[in-house]
C-alpha positions, 0 to 999 in steps of 0.5 A: 429621392436622389435629387432632393438629398442631393439639392439638401446637401448642396444648400447645407454647403453653400450656408457652410461656405456663407457663414465661413465667409462672414466677417467675425471681426468687428468694428467700433468708431469714433468721430469728432466734427469740425463744430466740435473742435471749434467750440473746444480745442482739446478734446479726449474720449473714451472707447472700448473694443473688443480684442482682435476687433478694429478702431476707426477714428474720424477727425474734421480736417482742413489742409487748405489752412495749412493745418494737418493731423499728424500721420501716425497716431501717438500710441502709449502702448503699441502692444495693445494697439496698432495703427493700421492706416491713416488716410485723408478723405476729401469734402463730399461737396465738389467744387467747394474751395476751402471746404473741410474733408476728414482723416481717418485712422484705422487701428487693431486692437492686438491684446486685452488693456488699456492705451492712450491715443493722442493726435495733434492738428497742426502747421507742420512748418518750421516756425508753424503753430503746434497743437492748435487742436488735439485729440486724446482717445482712452482705449479699452480693449476686453 
């Protein structure tokens, strides 16, 4: 009888441990391909995110052309949404010169509300082309 009771106790403890370790926060994502930007230089979207969740924005990027996305997104209300990271992910096809990759931003929903996020793809040097592509995102945190 005792071994069965001990085994049941271990199973309950393990289940509770696994439940406690499972992430409760979710993430929403928005992705815009190069084909989308080739057909329209200025794109706007809207997304809903739950309070406390993450938002991942992935945009086509090809720094071999001299164009880059600005590192920091312009956020209308930083009390609603916070940028937590930004990274460039190189093309999956290795050895393909000039192939586009992706820029990925991660945001955290801080409080309920609505804010605008803007991103600009430009040649950053002095006299370079500004705003060749723009991406505007309305974020609604519920």
